[in-house]
Backbone as CSV, one residue per row, in Angstrom:
resi,resn,N_x,N_y,N_z,CA_x,CA_y,CA_z,C_x,C_y,C_z
1,MET,26.362,18.234,22.058,25.799,16.983,21.535,24.302,17.153,21.370
2,GLU,23.781,16.875,20.207,22.361,17.037,19.925,21.706,15.678,19.758
3,PHE,20.483,15.559,20.242,19.740,14.308,20.134,18.316,14.626,19.732
4,VAL,17.834,13.975,18.703,16.470,14.177,18.216,15.721,12.859,18.327
5,LYS,14.635,12.861,19.056,13.830,11.653,19.202,12.959,11.471,17.966
6,PRO,13.065,10.347,17.294,12.270,10.152,16.067,10.788,10.041,16.378
7,TRP,9.968,10.526,15.461,8.527,10.429,15.623,8.019,9.053,15.231
8,PHE,8.713,8.382,14.331,8.241,7.112,13.810,9.215,5.998,14.175
9,LYS,8.650,4.831,14.426,9.448,3.652,14.734,9.452,2.717,13.527
10,ARG,10.389,1.806,13.527,10.497,0.832,12.448,9.893,-0.480,12.915
11,PHE,9.012,-1.045,12.092,8.358,-2.309,12.406,8.597,-3.287,11.261
12,ASP,8.856,-4.531,11.620,9.013,-5.596,10.631,7.660,-6.262,10.406
13,LEU,7.279,-6.386,9.144,5.975,-6.956,8.797,6.091,-8.310,8.120
14,GLY,7.279,-8.751,7.821,7.430,-10.026,7.131,8.806,-10.617,7.334
15,VAL,8.897,-11.930,7.118,10.158,-12.647,7.254,10.191,-13.747,6.201
16,CYS,11.386,-14.147,5.806,11.536,-15.155,4.760,12.608,-16.157,5.164
17,GLU,12.319,-17.435,4.953,13.263,-18.529,5.203,13.496,-19.249,3.877
18,VAL,14.758,-19.359,3.471,15.098,-19.949,2.176,16.023,-21.139,2.388
19,LYS,15.661,-22.262,1.780,16.472,-23.473,1.825,16.743,-23.936,0.398
20,SER,17.973,-24.283,0.126,18.330,-24.772,-1.204,17.765,-26.172,-1.415
21,PRO,17.617,-26.613,-2.657,17.081,-27.961,-2.924,17.925,-29.045,-2.261
22,GLY,17.260,-29.914,-1.520,17.944,-31.012,-0.849,18.579,-30.658,0.471
23,ALA,18.507,-29.393,0.900,19.116,-28.990,2.169,18.286,-29.497,3.338
24,LYS,18.977,-29.911,4.391,18.317,-30.415,5.588,18.488,-29.413,6.721
25,ASN,17.529,-29.420,7.616,17.570,-28.504,8.749,18.552,-29.035,9.785
26,ALA,19.610,-28.266,10.050,20.631,-28.711,10.999,20.324,-28.303,12.428
27,GLY,19.346,-27.440,12.627,19.022,-26.974,13.965,18.035,-27.869,14.682
28,VAL,17.738,-27.476,15.910,16.785,-28.235,16.724,15.364,-27.982,16.255
29,PHE,15.069,-26.728,15.895,13.720,-26.362,15.491,13.567,-26.515,13.979
30,SER,12.371,-26.849,13.569,12.071,-26.949,12.146,11.913,-25.558,11.547
31,ASN,11.844,-25.505,10.219,11.686,-24.215,9.543,10.383,-23.537,9.924
32,HIS,9.322,-24.318,10.087,8.030,-23.747,10.451,8.069,-23.153,11.862
33,VAL,8.759,-23.832,12.771,8.850,-23.321,14.137,9.654,-22.024,14.175
34,LYS,10.752,-21.974,13.439,11.561,-20.750,13.408,10.783,-19.592,12.794
35,LEU,10.044,-19.870,11.742,9.201,-18.822,11.160,8.152,-18.351,12.152
36,GLY,7.536,-19.306,12.845,6.504,-18.953,13.812,7.033,-18.088,14.942
37,LEU,8.227,-18.394,15.435,8.810,-17.597,16.515,9.131,-16.183,16.043
38,ASP,9.665,-16.066,14.834,9.958,-14.731,14.298,8.679,-13.934,14.065
39,MET,7.670,-14.581,13.530,6.406,-13.887,13.281,5.735,-13.478,14.584
40,LYS,5.833,-14.312,15.593,5.245,-13.977,16.892,5.900,-12.738,17.481
41,GLU,7.218,-12.654,17.375,7.931,-11.488,17.898,7.528,-10.215,17.163
42,MET,7.400,-10.289,15.840,6.977,-9.120,15.071,5.547,-8.730,15.408
43,LEU,4.692,-9.718,15.591,3.292,-9.446,15.903,3.148,-8.787,17.270
44,ILE,3.935,-9.235,18.238,3.869,-8.657,19.578,4.270,-7.186,19.555
45,SER,5.280,-6.845,18.760,5.706,-5.445,18.681,4.604,-4.553,18.112
46,LEU,3.840,-5.060,17.151,2.728,-4.285,16.596,1.596,-4.138,17.605
47,ILE,1.321,-5.209,18.335,0.237,-5.167,19.320,0.588,-4.220,20.462
48,LYS,1.840,-4.245,20.908,2.263,-3.341,21.975,2.168,-1.887,21.545
49,GLU,2.317,-1.644,20.260,2.203,-0.278,19.758,0.754,0.192,19.742
50,GLY,-0.191,-0.744,19.851,-1.603,-0.386,19.885,-2.338,-0.595,18.583
51,LEU,-1.762,-1.357,17.660,-2.398,-1.587,16.365,-3.474,-2.654,16.492
52,ASP,-4.674,-2.354,16.033,-5.778,-3.313,16.037,-5.689,-4.219,14.812
53,ASP,-6.106,-5.468,14.996,-6.104,-6.450,13.906,-4.733,-6.521,13.237
54,ALA,-3.706,-6.661,14.060,-2.339,-6.741,13.534,-2.097,-8.098,12.887
55,ARG,-1.373,-8.079,11.780,-1.012,-9.310,11.072,0.391,-9.174,10.502
56,VAL,1.102,-10.291,10.462,2.435,-10.329,9.861,2.490,-11.497,8.885
57,CYS,3.408,-11.424,7.929,3.479,-12.415,6.853,4.857,-13.067,6.811
58,SER,4.939,-14.171,6.068,6.221,-14.854,5.917,6.217,-15.698,4.650
59,PHE,7.438,-15.951,4.165,7.667,-16.851,3.033,8.575,-17.985,3.496
60,LEU,8.263,-19.186,3.049,9.121,-20.341,3.290,9.445,-20.966,1.937
61,VAL,10.705,-20.846,1.538,11.148,-21.367,0.247,12.008,-22.600,0.505
62,LYS,11.531,-23.735,0.031,12.263,-25.000,0.165,12.485,-25.561,-1.233
63,GLY,13.688,-25.360,-1.730,13.959,-25.801,-3.092,13.171,-24.979,-4.089
64,TYR,12.282,-25.642,-4.839,11.448,-24.968,-5.830,10.011,-24.807,-5.355
65,ASN,9.783,-24.955,-4.062,8.449,-24.763,-3.494,8.458,-23.543,-2.586
66,ILE,7.422,-22.735,-2.700,7.303,-21.540,-1.881,5.942,-21.546,-1.195
67,ASP,5.968,-21.394,0.130,4.753,-21.336,0.940,4.631,-19.951,1.545
68,THR,3.418,-19.446,1.624,3.158,-18.142,2.237,2.288,-18.331,3.464
69,TYR,2.612,-17.561,4.514,1.898,-17.676,5.786,1.511,-16.294,6.285
70,VAL,0.507,-16.280,7.136,0.102,-15.068,7.833,-0.214,-15.446,9.275
71,MET,0.108,-14.560,10.200,-0.142,-14.814,11.621,-0.914,-13.649,12.211
72,ASP,-1.895,-13.959,13.073,-2.649,-12.940,13.784,-2.929,-13.423,15.201
73,LEU,-3.602,-12.580,15.957,-3.949,-12.897,17.347,-5.405,-12.514,17.575
74,GLN,-6.288,-13.184,16.872,-7.709,-12.892,16.984,-8.290,-13.374,18.303
75,HIS,-7.737,-14.446,18.836,-8.260,-15.023,20.075,-7.094,-15.270,21.031
76,PRO,-6.685,-14.240,21.780,-5.561,-14.403,22.720,-5.862,-15.522,23.727
77,PRO,-4.832,-16.271,24.115,-3.415,-16.125,23.772,-2.986,-17.048,22.638
78,ILE,-3.887,-17.342,21.693,-3.575,-18.264,20.599,-3.059,-17.469,19.405
79,TYR,-1.811,-17.706,19.050,-1.228,-17.079,17.866,-1.503,-17.992,16.671
80,ARG,-2.351,-17.522,15.783,-2.796,-18.345,14.662,-1.900,-18.127,13.444
81,MET,-1.218,-19.188,13.024,-0.351,-19.151,11.846,-1.026,-19.946,10.739
82,THR,-1.414,-19.263,9.671,-2.232,-19.861,8.619,-1.436,-19.969,7.321
83,LEU,-1.507,-21.138,6.688,-0.905,-21.329,5.368,-1.840,-20.746,4.319
84,LEU,-1.382,-19.722,3.617,-2.207,-19.075,2.602,-2.101,-19.763,1.251
85,SER,-0.902,-20.132,0.857,-0.725,-20.738,-0.464,0.552,-21.562,-0.486
86,SER,0.599,-22.478,-1.428,1.789,-23.288,-1.671,1.946,-23.421,-3.183
87,THR,3.052,-22.918,-3.705,3.256,-22.849,-5.150,4.653,-23.356,-5.504
88,ARG,4.751,-23.954,-6.674,6.051,-24.398,-7.161,6.661,-23.307,-8.034
89,LEU,7.935,-23.038,-7.814,8.633,-22.034,-8.604,8.961,-22.585,-9.990
90,PRO,8.796,-21.797,-11.027,9.153,-22.262,-12.375,10.652,-22.555,-12.467
91,ASP,10.990,-23.757,-12.948,12.392,-24.134,-13.101,12.729,-24.555,-14.528
92,SER,11.756,-24.441,-15.415,11.981,-24.794,-16.817,10.906,-24.126,-17.661
93,VAL,11.035,-24.254,-18.963,10.033,-23.677,-19.863,8.693,-24.370,-19.688
94,ALA,8.718,-25.646,-19.397,7.476,-26.400,-19.245,6.680,-25.961,-18.024
95,THR,7.368,-25.501,-16.974,6.676,-25.090,-15.741,6.504,-23.578,-15.644
96,PHE,6.812,-22.868,-16.731,6.673,-21.415,-16.691,5.218,-20.985,-16.564
97,SER,4.300,-21.872,-16.880,2.875,-21.549,-16.744,2.461,-21.381,-15.287
98,LEU,3.336,-21.758,-14.341,3.036,-21.583,-12.922,3.249,-20.142,-12.457
99,PHE,3.851,-19.329,-13.305,4.177,-17.965,-12.890,2.945,-17.137,-12.508
100,PRO,1.821,-17.191,-13.232,0.652,-16.390,-12.830,0.169,-16.705,-11.419
101,SER,0.110,-17.980,-11.052,-0.323,-18.334,-9.703,0.696,-17.883,-8.664
102,LEU,1.982,-17.987,-9.005,3.020,-17.504,-8.093,2.898,-16.001,-7.883
103,PHE,2.701,-15.275,-8.966,2.556,-13.822,-8.869,1.331,-13.448,-8.042
104,ARG,0.229,-14.172,-8.224,-0.990,-13.890,-7.473,-0.786,-14.113,-5.971
105,ASN,-0.076,-15.171,-5.607,0.149,-15.462,-4.190,1.077,-14.435,-3.538
106,VAL,2.115,-14.038,-4.270,3.017,-13.017,-3.738,2.303,-11.678,-3.620
107,LEU,1.454,-11.357,-4.591,0.692,-10.114,-4.542,-0.270,-10.106,-3.362
108,HIS,-0.816,-11.266,-3.017,-1.700,-11.359,-1.857,-0.959,-10.980,-0.577
109,ILE,0.262,-11.493,-0.421,1.071,-11.144,0.746,1.407,-9.653,0.747
110,LYS,1.703,-9.134,-0.449,2.033,-7.715,-0.549,0.857,-6.844,-0.126
111,ASN,-0.354,-7.215,-0.493,-1.534,-6.442,-0.121,-1.769,-6.473,1.387
112,ILE,-1.548,-7.625,1.999,-1.714,-7.724,3.453,-0.696,-6.835,4.166
113,ALA,0.568,-6.927,3.743,1.613,-6.121,4.371,1.380,-4.629,4.143
114,SER,0.903,-4.253,2.964,0.641,-2.839,2.674,-0.486,-2.304,3.543
115,SER,-1.513,-3.122,3.765,-2.621,-2.696,4.617,-2.160,-2.468,6.053
116,VAL,-1.350,-3.391,6.559,-0.833,-3.238,7.923,0.098,-2.032,8.013
117,ALA,0.936,-1.842,6.995,1.855,-0.702,6.995,1.098,0.621,6.957
118,TYR,0.019,0.688,6.188,-0.775,1.915,6.105,-1.409,2.239,7.456
119,ARG,-1.981,1.213,8.109,-2.614,1.454,9.407,-1.582,1.772,10.490
120,THR,-0.402,1.171,10.389,0.659,1.483,11.345,1.143,2.915,11.176
121,ASP,1.266,3.356,9.936,1.675,4.735,9.673,0.639,5.720,10.190
122,ALA,-0.645,5.402,10.010,-1.701,6.275,10.522,-1.675,6.328,12.045
123,LEU,-1.378,5.196,12.680,-1.292,5.159,14.140,-0.138,6.008,14.642
124,GLN,1.015,5.913,13.987,2.164,6.715,14.379,1.907,8.201,14.167
125,SER,1.203,8.536,13.095,0.888,9.943,12.830,-0.043,10.507,13.892
126,SER,-1.009,9.702,14.333,-1.931,10.171,15.368,-1.219,10.380,16.698
127,LYS,-0.191,9.586,16.959,0.547,9.732,18.215,1.499,10.919,18.186
128,SER,1.873,11.372,17.011,2.823,12.477,16.899,2.139,13.826,16.762
129,LYS,0.818,13.886,16.861,0.116,15.158,16.737,0.482,16.060,17.917
130,GLY,0.716,17.321,17.614,1.061,18.279,18.652,2.541,18.375,18.925
131,LYS,3.337,17.436,18.405,4.778,17.483,18.609,5.414,18.404,17.578
132,GLN,6.474,19.061,17.980,7.190,19.956,17.085,8.669,19.612,17.105
133,LYS,9.310,19.884,16.015,10.746,19.658,15.948,11.476,20.683,16.811
134,ALA,12.546,20.249,17.424,13.329,21.142,18.267,13.996,22.223,17.423
135,LYS,14.028,23.446,17.967,14.654,24.549,17.257,16.170,24.436,17.385
136,SER,16.862,24.685,16.309,18.313,24.609,16.308,18.901,25.998,16.109
137,ILE,20.100,26.208,16.621,20.764,27.499,16.494,21.299,27.681,15.083
138,SER,22.087,26.751,14.623,22.640,26.788,13.282,23.255,25.443,12.975
139,THR,23.302,25.109,11.698,23.891,23.828,11.323,25.400,23.827,11.477
140,ILE,26.029,24.995,11.527,27.480,25.037,11.668,27.914,25.008,13.122
141,ILE,26.955,25.080,14.036,27.286,25.063,15.457,27.215,23.640,15.967
142,LYS,28.261,23.165,16.538,28.296,21.826,17.106,28.659,21.931,18.580
143,LEU,27.967,21.164,19.378,28.160,21.224,20.816,28.755,19.921,21.309
144,ARG,29.602,20.017,22.287,30.226,18.840,22.859,30.395,19.046,24.358
145,ARG,30.176,18.001,25.138,30.278,18.079,26.586,31.550,17.405,27.085
146,ARG,32.044,17.920,28.184,33.184,17.300,28.831,33.032,17.438,30.332
147,ASN,33.239,16.354,31.065,33.132,16.333,32.521,31.749,16.758,32.992
148,MET,30.704,16.317,32.290,29.321,16.608,32.674,29.084,18.108,32.823
149,CYS,29.669,18.888,31.957,29.542,20.340,32.018,28.108,20.753,31.728
150,ALA,27.532,21.610,32.565,26.143,22.034,32.406,26.028,23.023,31.254
151,PHE,25.063,22.778,30.372,24.806,23.689,29.254,23.301,23.804,29.135
152,ASP,22.701,24.755,29.876,21.261,24.828,30.010,20.667,25.808,29.000
153,LYS,19.409,26.177,29.237,18.708,27.065,28.314,19.387,28.424,28.230
154,GLU,19.894,28.922,29.360,20.589,30.203,29.321,21.816,30.131,28.411
155,GLY,22.489,28.998,28.449,23.653,28.834,27.585,23.280,28.871,26.117
156,PHE,22.191,28.200,25.760,21.754,28.205,24.368,21.325,29.601,23.928
157,ASP,20.615,30.330,24.816,20.207,31.690,24.480,21.430,32.581,24.280
158,PHE,22.444,32.360,25.101,23.654,33.167,24.979,24.367,32.888,23.663
159,VAL,24.472,31.610,23.301,25.123,31.247,22.047,24.379,31.839,20.861
160,ARG,23.042,31.793,20.906,22.251,32.340,19.819,22.498,33.848,19.674
161,ALA,22.557,34.538,20.812,22.797,35.974,20.766,24.182,36.288,20.209
162,ILE,25.177,35.494,20.609,26.536,35.716,20.111,26.608,35.483,18.604
163,TYR,25.890,34.456,18.149,25.947,34.103,16.727,25.424,35.233,15.846
164,TYR,24.314,35.835,16.231,23.722,36.878,15.401,24.376,38.248,15.616
165,GLU,25.210,38.381,16.622,25.872,39.657,16.864,27.385,39.513,16.760
166,VAL,27.830,38.593,15.913,29.263,38.328,15.818,30.026,39.542,15.315
167,LYS,29.445,40.317,14.405,30.138,41.489,13.884,30.348,42.532,14.977
168,VAL,29.363,42.644,15.871,29.513,43.590,16.975,30.620,43.138,17.907
169,LEU,30.658,41.841,18.169,31.670,41.306,19.075,33.075,41.450,18.508
170,MET,33.193,41.458,17.177,34.507,41.605,16.566,35.134,42.950,16.911
171,SER,34.294,43.952,17.162,34.811,45.288,17.443,35.046,45.526,18.929
172,LEU,34.641,44.568,19.772,34.804,44.743,21.211,36.188,44.317,21.663
173,LYS,36.616,44.880,22.752,37.861,44.471,23.373,37.597,43.311,24.326
174,SER,38.664,42.666,24.746,38.500,41.487,25.585,37.829,41.811,26.910
175,ASN,38.090,42.998,27.473,37.487,43.342,28.758,36.063,43.850,28.618
176,GLU,35.551,43.959,27.382,34.193,44.432,27.160,33.234,43.308,26.804
177,LEU,33.737,42.091,26.751,32.886,40.967,26.383,31.894,40.669,27.491
178,PRO,30.671,40.280,27.141,29.673,39.947,28.161,30.055,38.670,28.884
179,PRO,29.631,38.514,30.138,29.966,37.312,30.908,29.185,36.106,30.415
180,PHE,29.692,34.927,30.681,29.018,33.684,30.315,28.015,33.327,31.405
181,PRO,26.729,33.220,31.108,25.740,32.852,32.126,25.625,31.342,32.281
182,LEU,26.735,30.641,32.429,26.722,29.194,32.566,27.119,28.824,33.984
183,GLY,26.313,27.999,34.635,26.603,27.571,35.989,27.603,26.449,36.023
184,THR,28.853,26.732,35.736,29.896,25.709,35.733,31.224,26.336,36.090
185,LYS,32.083,25.572,36.734,33.408,26.033,37.115,34.436,25.762,36.020
186,ASN,34.048,24.965,35.042,34.983,24.642,33.956,35.167,25.835,33.021
187,ALA,36.297,25.871,32.377,36.553,26.930,31.395,35.726,26.671,30.151
188,ILE,35.106,27.716,29.629,34.265,27.618,28.443,34.977,28.304,27.276
189,ILE,35.129,27.558,26.197,35.745,28.113,24.992,34.705,28.089,23.878
190,GLY,34.359,29.230,23.342,33.405,29.294,22.239,34.037,29.919,21.014
191,THR,33.857,29.278,19.920,34.372,29.827,18.662,33.289,29.785,17.611
192,ILE,33.165,30.819,16.833,32.122,30.927,15.817,32.754,31.368,14.498
193,GLN,32.367,30.679,13.456,32.859,31.039,12.123,31.700,31.613,11.317
194,MET,31.850,32.839,10.806,30.771,33.491,10.069,31.375,34.538,9.151
195,GLU,31.055,34.449,7.870,31.520,35.389,6.867,33.033,35.558,6.933
196,GLU,33.754,34.423,6.995,35.207,34.374,6.990,35.823,35.098,8.177
197,LYS,35.044,35.340,9.235,35.552,35.953,10.455,35.313,34.985,11.611
198,VAL,36.298,34.854,12.467,36.211,33.887,13.548,36.443,34.593,14.869
199,VAL,35.590,34.284,15.835,35.712,34.870,17.165,35.946,33.762,18.165
200,LEU,36.919,33.920,19.006,37.168,32.968,20.083,36.906,33.667,21.402
201,MET,35.998,33.094,22.180,35.677,33.667,23.481,35.996,32.633,24.540
202,LYS,36.677,33.025,25.527,37.080,32.098,26.576,36.897,32.760,27.930
203,LYS,36.313,32.004,28.861,36.162,32.497,30.219,36.754,31.479,31.174
204,ASN,37.713,31.897,31.923,38.324,31.048,32.937,38.303,31.845,34.235
205,LYS,37.290,31.567,35.033,37.017,32.329,36.251,36.633,33.757,35.871
206,ASP,37.510,34.733,36.088,37.157,36.126,35.817,37.892,36.679,34.602
207,LYS,38.375,35.833,33.674,39.168,36.307,32.540,38.516,35.901,31.231
208,SER,38.426,36.804,30.258,37.887,36.535,28.933,38.871,37.030,27.884
209,THR,39.014,36.300,26.806,39.941,36.682,25.745,39.293,36.482,24.399
210,VAL,39.883,37.082,23.374,39.409,36.942,22.008,40.570,36.469,21.148
211,GLY,40.313,35.494,20.249,41.348,34.977,19.371,40.726,34.309,18.176
212,GLU,41.450,33.382,17.530,40.961,32.676,16.359,40.873,31.192,16.651
213,HIS,39.846,30.562,16.078,39.640,29.126,16.282,38.732,28.607,15.185
214,GLY,38.206,27.379,15.333,37.339,26.791,14.325,35.871,27.028,14.616
215,LEU,35.069,25.964,14.489,33.640,26.072,14.726,33.357,26.219,16.207
216,PHE,32.118,26.605,16.518,31.750,26.773,17.923,31.802,25.432,18.626
217,THR,32.481,25.386,19.738,32.630,24.141,20.478,32.523,24.429,21.957
218,LEU,31.726,23.644,22.639,31.638,23.733,24.089,32.456,22.598,24.665
219,LEU,33.479,22.925,25.443,34.350,21.905,26.018,34.018,21.728,27.488
């Protein structure tokens, strides 16, 4: 089983609440309160990551009206939620002239979110300096554990050596196979597929055999 820790995390920078014309809020909290709670949660995640001057955005669409908001924490512990704009959505040819102002307000939110995303990406890049990706043996090798079987560095080195010397192992007899340097009492079955040739190696106490099987598997 392989696990790779990601270098970058996912952060939410905006949220949107949409209500159809004439719809009423059936919950306890109003739309503004729900937006504020969601924005606060997103803002806290950015601040915990260490981002300075963190800001998050939101849209509130009620019928044909759209409001844009931004939240920051300039003066802790006060979370400031500011109304940036309020625009009516075009619903006919006569109101199509509202589109430029709508586009300008949406673009303003986009610029704020892009600025925060750029600084967040730079912060994540600075934290990942010096890290390297883990070396893998081969993409065709898959590992699996059973009963908490130990598979340490010696095991990986052994598998790597077997993989690159598979042709040599094909010519060996079962009693000439090298021992498994794994500190476990469980039986180890290894199979490798390479150039249409398959080697099965099995060690059960003091016995090793060779046969045919599928991909390399640690049981």
